[in-house]
Structures are given as C-alpha cells and as structure tokens.
C-alpha positions in Angstrom: -18.9 92.9 -69.3 -17.6 94.8 -65.7 -20.5 92.9 -63.9 -19.7 89.2 -65.5 -16.1 90.2 -64.6 -16.8 91.3 -61.1 -18.7 88.3 -60.5 -15.9 85.9 -62.1 -13.7 87.6 -59.8 -15.5 86.9 -56.9 -16.0 83.3 -57.7 -12.1 82.9 -57.8 -11.7 85.0 -54.8 -14.7 82.4 -53.0 -12.7 79.2 -54.5 -9.1 80.4 -53.4 -10.2 81.6 -49.8 -11.9 78.0 -49.2 -9.2 76.1 -50.7 -7.1 77.9 -48.2 -9.9 76.9 -45.4 -10.3 73.3 -46.4 -6.8 72.1 -47.6 -5.5 72.8 -43.8 -8.8 71.0 -42.7 -8.5 67.8 -45.0 -4.7 67.7 -44.0 -5.4 67.5 -40.4 -8.2 64.9 -41.0 -5.7 62.7 -43.2 -3.3 62.7 -40.5 -5.6 62.2 -37.5 -7.0 58.9 -39.4 -3.5 57.7 -39.9 -2.6 58.4 -36.4 -5.7 56.7 -35.4 -4.8 53.4 -37.4 -1.6 52.9 -35.2 0.8 54.9 -37.5 2.5 57.5 -35.1 5.3 58.4 -37.4 2.7 60.4 -39.3 2.6 64.4 -38.9 0.1 66.6 -39.3 1.7 69.2 -42.2 -0.4 72.6 -41.5 2.1 75.6 -41.4 -0.8 78.3 -40.8 -0.5 80.3 -37.8 -4.2 80.5 -37.2 -6.2 78.3 -35.1 -5.8 75.4 -37.5 -2.1 75.7 -37.0 -2.4 75.5 -33.3 -4.7 72.3 -33.9 -2.0 70.7 -35.9 0.5 71.5 -33.2 -1.6 70.2 -30.2 -1.9 66.7 -32.9 1.5 66.6 -33.3 2.3 66.7 -29.9 -0.2 64.4 -28.7 1.7 61.8 -31.2 4.6 62.7 -30.0 4.0 61.8 -26.3 2.2 58.9 -27.5 5.2 57.3 -29.5 7.2 57.9 -26.5 4.8 56.1 -24.3 4.5 53.1 -27.0 8.4 52.9 -26.9 8.6 52.9 -22.9 5.7 50.0 -23.0 7.9 48.1 -25.6 10.6 48.4 -23.4 8.9 47.3 -20.1 7.3 44.6 -22.3 11.1 43.4 -23.3 12.1 43.4 -19.3 9.5 41.6 -18.1 10.0 39.1 -20.7 13.7 38.8 -19.2 12.4 38.7 -15.8 9.6 36.4 -16.7 12.5 33.9 -18.5 14.7 34.6 -15.2 12.0 33.6 -12.7 11.2 30.6 -15.0 15.2 29.2 -14.5 15.2 30.3 -11.1 12.1 28.0 -10.3 13.5 25.2 -12.3 17.0 25.5 -10.7 15.1 25.3 -7.3 13.3 22.5 -8.5 16.7 20.7 -9.2 18.4 21.6 -6.0 15.5 20.2 -4.6 15.6 17.0 -6.0 19.6 17.1 -5.5 18.9 17.4 -2.1 16.9 14.4 -1.7 19.8 12.4 -3.2 22.4 14.0 -0.9 20.2 12.8 2.1 19.6 9.3 0.7 21.4 7.2 3.0 24.3 5.4 0.9 27.5 5.0 1.7 30.2 7.6 1.0 31.7 5.8 -1.9 28.7 5.5 -3.5 27.1 9.1 -2.6 30.5 10.7 -4.3 29.5 9.2 -7.8 26.3 9.8 -7.3 27.2 13.9 -6.5 29.0 13.9 -9.4 26.1 12.8 -11.6 23.9 15.3 -10.0 26.2 18.4 -10.4 26.3 17.1 -14.2 22.6 16.8 -14.0 21.8 20.1 -12.9 23.8 22.2 -14.7 23.4 20.6 -17.9 27.5 19.7 -18.1 29.3 16.9 -19.6 32.1 16.2 -17.4 32.4 16.5 -13.7 34.4 15.6 -11.0 35.5 15.6 -7.1 39.0 16.1 -6.1 39.9 15.8 -2.1 42.5 17.4 -0.2 44.1 16.4 3.3 44.3 19.8 4.1 44.6 23.6 2.8 45.5 22.0 -0.6 48.7 20.5 0.2 47.8 17.0 -1.3 45.2 16.8 -4.3 43.2 13.3 -5.1 40.8 12.7 -7.7 38.3 10.5 -5.8 35.2 10.5 -8.2 34.9 11.9 -12.2 32.5 11.0 -15.0 32.4 12.4 -18.6 35.5 11.1 -20.1 38.8 12.5 -20.8 39.7 15.4 -18.2 42.7 17.3 -17.7 43.3 16.1 -14.2 46.5 18.2 -13.7 44.6 21.5 -15.3 42.0 20.9 -13.0 44.2 20.5 -10.0 45.5 23.8 -10.3 41.9 25.3 -10.8 40.9 23.1 -7.3 44.0 24.5 -5.6 42.8 28.3 -6.4 39.3 28.2 -5.3 40.1 26.2 -2.1 43.0 29.2 -1.5 40.7 31.8 -2.5 37.8 30.0 -1.0 35.1 31.3 -3.7 34.1 29.6 -7.1 35.5 30.2 -10.4 33.7 30.5 -14.0 36.1 30.3 -17.0 34.8 30.6 -20.4 35.4 29.1 -23.3 38.9 30.3 -24.8 39.4 32.5 -21.6 42.5 34.5 -21.6 44.2 36.5 -18.9 47.1 36.2 -16.3 44.8 34.2 -13.8 43.9 31.6 -16.7 46.9 31.6 -18.0 48.3 30.4 -14.4 45.6 28.2 -14.2 45.2 26.8 -17.4 48.8 27.4 -19.5 48.1 29.0 -23.0 45.6 26.5 -24.5 42.2 27.3 -24.8 39.6 26.1 -22.3 36.3 24.3 -22.4 34.0 26.0 -20.2 34.7 25.1 -16.8 33.0 25.5 -13.0 34.6 24.9 -10.1 33.6 25.4 -6.1 35.1 24.7 -2.9 33.8 22.3 -0.9 34.2 23.7 2.5 31.7 23.0 6.0 32.3 25.1 8.8 35.1 22.8 10.4 37.0 21.3 7.7 38.1 22.2 3.9 37.4 18.9 2.0 38.1 19.6 -1.3 36.8 21.0 -4.9 34.1 19.9 -7.3 33.8 20.9 -10.8 32.1 20.6 -14.0 33.2 21.1 -17.4 31.5 21.5 -21.2 27.9 22.5 -21.5 25.9 20.3 -23.6 24.4 23.5 -25.2 28.0 24.3 -26.5 27.6 27.7 -24.9 29.3 29.3 -21.8 28.1 28.6 -18.5 26.4 31.8 -17.2 26.7 33.5 -13.7 23.6 32.2 -12.9 24.6 28.8 -13.1 27.7 29.5 -10.9 25.2 30.4 -8.6 22.9 27.5 -8.4 26.7 25.1 -8.8 28.0 26.9 -5.8 24.8 26.3 -4.1 25.0 22.5 -4.8 28.5 22.4 -3.9 27.7 23.6 -0.6 25.1 21.1 0.5 27.5 18.6 -1.0 30.0 19.3 1.1 27.6 18.7 4.3 26.4 15.9 3.1 29.9 14.6 2.4 30.7 15.5 5.7 27.9 14.0 7.4 28.6 10.9 5.3 31.8 10.7 6.8 31.5 11.2 10.4 28.6 8.5 10.2 30.9 5.9 8.9 33.5 6.9 11.7 31.0 6.5 13.9 30.2 2.7 12.6 33.5 1.9 12.7 34.2 3.1 16.2 31.1 1.2 17.1 32.0 -1.7 15.5 35.7 -1.5 17.2 33.8 -1.0 20.5 32.0 -4.2 20.0 34.5 -6.3 18.8 36.9 -5.1 21.9 34.1 -5.9 24.5 33.9 -9.1 22.9 37.6 -9.7 22.9 37.4 -8.6 26.4 34.8 -11.6 26.9 36.8 -14.1 25.2 39.9 -13.4 26.8 38.2 -13.1 30.1 36.6 -16.5 29.3 40.2 -18.0 28.2 41.4 -17.0 31.8 38.8 -18.6 33.9 38.9 -22.0 32.2 43.1 -21.5 32.9 
C-alpha cells in the first residue's frame, strides 16, 4: 500500500508539473497563432517569471510594435489618399485653366469676351451664377457689364466688389456666414456661397468678377477660391488687351478717316 501510494503521489506530481509546463506553452502557441492571423489585439497571458514569461513578454512587445506600425501605416495611407485627391483636383484645375486661357486669347470683341469670361468662370468653378462689375476708378462708380444665372443681388455684389477692390484681395463667403464683415457687406440676411476677386492689371483696376451658389449645393473651398482668383487675373489681362486692341483699331480708323477727309478737302479746294 505504501508503494502504491508513493507511485500514485509521484504520478500526480508529474501530472501537475507537466500541466504547469505545458499550459504556458499552449497559451503562447495560441497567442502567436492569433497574431499570425492578423489579430493584433491578442496578448499572451503568461504570468510566470521563468523563460516562458520572458518569451511571452517579448511576443507582447512585438505585437505592440506591430499594432503601432499598422496604425501609422493606416494614417500614411489616409494622407496619401487625401494628397491623391488633391493632386487630381489640381490637375483638373490646370486643365480647366488651360482651356480657359484658350478662350481668353480668342479673337473676339470686348463685349462678346465679357459674356464668354462669365460663362467660363461659372464652368470652371461649377457655380450657378456669375457676373462682371466694372469701375471707372478706385471703386467710385460700379457698373454691371455681364451676368448669367438668373436673379442676382446686384447691390450686395457691388458692396462685395467694392471691398475686394479696396483691399486688393479675393473673398470667400460661405453659406450663412456671419460676423461684422459679412454683416457690413450683406446685412443680416443669410447669403449663398459667393466668391469675388478683383480684376486688376499692373496699370489699371478694371473691376471685379464674382460667382455664386455651387452646383453641388456645398460651400466653395479655399482651393476653389485659388483657382477662381487665378482665372480672374488672366481675365483682367485679356480684358485689358481686348480694350487696347479696340482702342488701337478705333485710332487707326479715325486716322484713316482724317486722311480721307483731308484728301477730299484738298481736292475740293483745288477744284474751286
């Protein structure tokens, strides 16, 4: 009986010791298997202070590093998608500006070019309305020269145009914008999204160009304002060139008329 009891006790000791050895190993193998399948939220739960505990701590640290790297990679991918979308928009904007430049250098008269510029501004900004306001000086008198898109608050746009010409910079007004500046320009009424930019060359302030109400129903963005301002600069140069060309043609026609008149008068005097 004593021998049998000793044997049974030895077997129980062996079983208990083997469980203490194999259980952490199974936990370690299970945790590593979960991590290898991509589940980085798993951690190896081995609390012993022996070599198995050190291995489990090393595996957990490695998992923490992998999880942090995955997070950083996701952030990089998100930024890359944003940059890609911005690059696509920039390319589309450049293509639109290239087409718009072809419109601006077309051999059209000043009045026809005004309507064409408004149409192009509406097209490249995806707006619903657009207009051109000219001035005879530093905003002293403002005249609407071209518009498209239906009902437009002319008085409100003249206030905005006067502001952008006085400050020599474009303005972006978002839907329902508030604050002292917007109340000064638009009163307390809610406004549709508006962009307005000065039409200025090196030598002269021509006026201002504005678009209103995006077709998408959303506010215009700073990128939209940058594109619109660039086109406004190109439009100002085109309008100045068209005006100079018309003045030159008128001057030549007047000179030709004066010469013909002089010849006629000279012939008349000779016949007398």
